[in-house]
N, C-alpha and C positions, 0 to 999 in steps of 0.2 A: 472527566479523564475519558481519553480513548485509547483503547487499546488496537495497536496494528499487528496483525500476523504477518508474519513473512512466511513465503513459502519456496522451496529450490533454491535456485542461484540468488534470491532476495537475502535467504536464509544463511547460507553459505559464505556471501560477501558480510554482509553484518556482523556473523558470526553470534546470531539469535535467531531466536524465531518469534521474538515479539518486542514490541516497544510501547511503552505508555506514555503519553503526552496531555499536559493540562493545556485546552484548546481555549480559545477565545469562544463565545456561544455564536451558534450559527457560521463555523468555519467551512467553504466549499473547499470539495476533496482538493483541487487545483492550488489552495492556500495552503492547503495539509501537506500536498509534494513538494512543497516548496520549503516548509519549515521543517521536513524528513530529510531533503539535501542538506541543509545546513548543520544539521543534528548529527546526520551518518553520512558524511561524506563516501563511504566504501560503497553505498548504492546509488549514488547520486547518478553514474552515469546509465546505470539500467531506468532510473525514475525519469531521466530526461528524453529518451528514446521514444515515448509513447507508444511502447507497444506494452501487449501482458492487460490484464484485465484489474478492475477494482472492485470488490465488495462491500457493501455496508450492511452489516447485521445480514449476510449471507444473500443477499440480493445485489444482481449486477448494478455498477453505478457508473453516473458519468461523471465529469471532474467539475460541472456546477452542482451536484448533489452536496446536500450541507450535513454536516455532519455535527451530532448534539453530543455533550457530556454522556459518557455510559454506551455510545456506540462501540462496534467492533468493525475495524476495517481490516480487509485482507487484501495483499497485493499477490495477485497469481501470475507467475509468467507466462509469457506465449510458450505454447505446447505444440510441439511438432514429431513426427517421427510414428514408428509404434510399426505394426504388420495387422493388415486386413486376414483375417480368416474366412 
């Protein structure tokens, strides 16, 4: 089982802060995103844009990064704004 943590707009649109999925052994992030698009249509548009970051076990990942049973995947939306002091 893989735990997917959702932050900010992902969490708001999905109405949950985490999704747990049983996946095949050695699933790439790009394949995991396709599974999420089908399972959680409310965030499909966010996942299709290619913006934001993905972390696996608290390390930034690429689309070809392989996810294994027990991993934690975080979907981090793009961040902007703020004030420099």
